[in-house]
C-alpha positions in Angstrom: 63.4 15.3 154.3 65.5 12.2 155.0 69.2 12.4 154.2 70.6 9.9 151.7 73.5 8.1 153.4 75.3 7.7 150.2 75.1 11.5 149.4 76.3 12.3 152.9 79.2 10.0 152.5 80.1 11.6 149.2 80.0 15.0 150.8 82.2 14.0 153.6 84.7 12.4 151.3 84.8 15.5 149.2 85.4 17.7 152.3 88.1 15.4 153.5 89.8 15.5 150.1 89.7 19.3 150.0 91.0 19.4 153.6 93.9 17.1 152.8 94.7 19.3 149.7 94.8 22.4 151.9 96.9 20.6 154.5 99.4 19.5 151.9 99.4 22.9 150.3 99.9 24.8 153.5 102.4 22.2 154.8 104.6 23.0 151.8 104.1 26.7 152.5 105.0 26.3 156.1 108.1 24.2 155.3 109.1 26.9 152.7 108.5 29.6 155.3 110.7 27.9 157.8 113.4 27.4 155.3 113.2 31.0 154.2 113.4 32.1 157.9 116.5 30.0 158.5 118.2 31.0 155.3 117.3 34.6 155.8 118.5 34.7 159.4 121.8 33.1 158.3 122.2 35.5 155.3 121.4 38.5 157.5 124.1 37.5 160.0 126.7 36.9 157.2 125.8 40.2 155.6 126.1 42.1 158.9 129.6 40.6 159.7 130.8 41.2 156.1 129.7 44.8 156.1 131.3 45.4 159.5 134.5 43.7 158.5 134.6 45.5 155.1 134.1 48.9 156.7 136.7 48.0 159.4 139.4 47.8 156.7 138.7 51.4 155.8 141.3 53.5 157.6 139.7 56.0 160.1 136.2 54.7 159.7 134.4 55.1 163.0 133.4 51.9 164.9 130.0 53.4 165.9 129.2 54.2 162.3 130.4 50.7 161.2 128.1 49.1 163.7 125.2 51.3 162.6 125.4 50.5 158.9 125.9 46.8 159.5 122.8 46.7 161.7 120.8 48.5 159.0 121.7 45.9 156.4 120.8 43.1 158.8 117.4 44.4 159.7 116.6 45.3 156.0 117.3 41.6 155.1 115.2 40.3 157.9 112.2 42.6 156.9 112.5 41.4 153.3 112.5 37.8 154.5 109.4 38.4 156.6 107.6 39.8 153.6 108.6 36.8 151.5 107.3 34.4 154.3 104.0 36.1 154.4 103.8 35.8 150.6 104.1 32.1 151.0 100.7 32.0 152.7 99.0 34.1 150.1 99.2 37.5 151.9 99.3 40.4 149.5 102.9 41.7 150.0 102.2 44.9 148.0 99.8 46.1 150.7 102.3 45.1 153.4 105.0 47.2 151.7 102.6 50.1 151.4 101.7 49.8 155.0 105.4 49.7 156.1 106.0 52.8 154.0 103.1 54.6 155.6 104.3 53.6 159.1 107.8 54.7 158.3 106.6 58.1 157.1 104.5 58.6 160.2 107.4 57.6 162.5 109.7 59.9 160.5 107.4 62.9 161.0 106.9 62.1 164.7 110.6 61.7 165.3 111.8 64.5 163.0 114.2 66.0 165.5 115.6 62.6 166.5 116.2 61.7 162.8 118.0 65.1 162.4 120.3 64.1 165.3 121.0 60.7 163.7 121.8 62.3 160.3 124.1 64.9 162.1 125.7 62.0 164.1 126.5 60.2 160.9 128.1 63.3 159.4 130.1 64.0 162.5 131.4 60.4 162.6 132.2 60.5 158.9 133.8 63.9 158.6 135.3 64.0 162.1 135.4 67.7 162.9 136.4 66.5 166.4 137.6 63.2 168.0 137.4 61.8 171.5 139.8 63.6 173.8 139.9 66.9 171.9 138.8 70.2 173.4 136.2 72.0 171.2 133.9 75.0 171.4 130.6 75.0 169.4 128.5 78.1 170.1 127.9 78.2 173.9 129.0 74.6 174.3 132.7 73.9 175.2 134.5 71.0 176.6 136.5 67.8 176.0 134.9 65.2 173.8 134.2 62.0 175.8 131.9 60.1 173.5 130.3 60.6 170.0 127.0 58.8 169.6 124.4 58.7 166.9 122.0 60.9 168.8 124.1 63.1 171.1 127.7 63.8 172.0 129.1 63.7 175.6 131.6 66.4 176.7 133.3 67.4 179.9 133.7 71.1 180.6 136.9 72.7 182.0 135.2 72.8 185.5 134.3 69.1 185.3 130.6 69.5 184.4 129.0 66.8 182.3 127.5 68.1 179.1 125.2 66.1 176.7 124.8 68.0 173.4 122.4 67.0 170.6 124.3 66.2 167.4 122.2 68.5 165.3 123.3 71.4 167.5 127.0 70.6 167.0 126.6 70.0 163.3 124.8 73.3 162.5 127.3 75.6 164.0 131.0 76.4 163.4 133.4 74.1 165.4 136.5 75.5 167.0 138.8 72.6 167.7 141.6 73.7 170.0 143.4 70.3 169.9 143.3 69.3 166.2 146.4 71.2 165.0 148.5 70.0 167.9 150.0 73.4 168.7 148.6 76.7 170.1 149.8 80.2 170.4 149.8 81.9 173.8 150.1 85.6 174.8 151.2 86.6 178.2 150.7 90.3 178.8 152.0 92.3 181.7 152.0 96.1 182.4 155.1 97.9 183.6 155.6 101.5 184.6 156.3 103.9 181.8 159.6 104.9 183.5 161.1 101.4 183.1 163.6 100.4 180.4 161.3 98.7 177.8 164.2 97.0 176.0 165.4 95.5 179.2 161.9 94.2 180.0 161.6 92.7 176.6 165.0 90.9 177.0 163.9 89.6 180.4 160.7 88.1 178.9 162.6 86.5 176.0 165.2 85.1 178.5 162.7 83.3 180.6 161.0 82.0 177.4 164.3 80.6 176.2 164.7 78.5 179.4 161.3 77.0 179.2 161.4 73.5 177.5 157.7 73.5 176.7 158.0 76.6 174.5 158.7 75.8 170.8 161.8 77.3 169.2 160.0 77.6 165.8 158.3 79.9 165.5 160.5 81.7 167.9 159.0 83.5 170.9 158.7 87.3 170.6 158.2 90.2 173.0 156.6 93.4 171.9 154.8 96.5 173.2 151.1 95.9 173.1 149.8 99.2 174.4 150.8 102.6 175.8 149.2 104.8 178.4 149.8 105.5 182.0 151.6 102.1 181.9 153.3 100.1 179.1 151.7 96.7 178.2 154.3 94.1 177.2 153.3 90.9 175.5 155.3 87.7 175.4 154.0 85.5 172.5 155.1 81.9 172.0 153.9 78.5 170.8 153.5 75.3 172.7 151.8 71.9 172.2 148.0 72.0 172.7 148.3 69.9 175.9 150.8 72.4 177.4 148.8 75.5 176.7 147.3 76.2 180.1 150.1 75.0 182.4 152.7 76.9 180.4 150.6 80.1 180.5 150.2 79.8 184.3 153.9 79.2 184.8 155.1 81.9 182.4 152.9 84.5 184.0 154.3 83.8 187.4 158.0 83.6 186.2 157.6 86.9 184.3 156.5 88.6 187.5 159.3 87.1 189.5 161.9 88.1 186.8 160.6 91.7 186.7 160.9 91.9 190.5 164.5 90.5 190.5 165.5 92.9 187.7 163.9 95.9 189.4 161.3 96.4 186.8 158.3 97.7 188.6 154.7 97.0 187.8 152.5 100.0 188.5 150.0 99.6 191.3 146.4 100.4 190.8 145.4 104.0 191.8 144.2 104.4 195.4 140.5 104.2 195.8 138.9 107.6 196.3 136.2 107.6 198.9 132.8 108.8 197.9 131.8 112.4 198.9 129.3 111.1 201.5 132.1 109.0 203.2 134.4 112.1 203.3 131.8 114.1 205.1 131.4 111.6 207.9 
């Protein structure tokens, strides 16, 4: 059947008109999408800086936590802008939001342990049971805090070993912070022979404590009998700053032994080792 040239021309003109309408319509959508992206990116940056600056004015608010919250606000705005841009092109945003929710739920279930560490990290940074430089003991983990992150905390043990502890482990157990209060009590215990003058030994311990500048005068150091038996256990109890705990304990133990030697206060020797019956027969 021959094609009518006039009908073909009309069809082509109608198609071109429809195409031009679509081009104009999508041009405006594209321009609006570009404007939305630019404005959204700018607003996200301003919101991030504003949140970071606002939280920075809160005394004691952790820098890591401030960075975390400001980034969450930034990415939330960018996701919202992306959904609005897709809506400009006729995409059903409700289905996109539902898909994002499903993806988020799946990721949450897959990374349940990781999310627990993040939640614990936020609580540790907010409540601050320990800070960088403090010595803590949490269950079987002990050491000086070097870094507190959102996922894990870095510590250095007393023998220099690097320790990386998950935040959920540190949050779910009691924390013993040896540095927080600033002072610590120390007990130095020595045994002397029961034949020695106990009062004299106590005065000797208090005398060496009185000459040690690192020992606090309040509460005052005390010396007391800690145990009786074949020998007498004497304890010197005093308080120092947390940083002086170990060096003072080492020095006072040595000085107490030297003072007892100079005063003629004898420390009982361990009993001689009795050989086994088999060794005596040989």
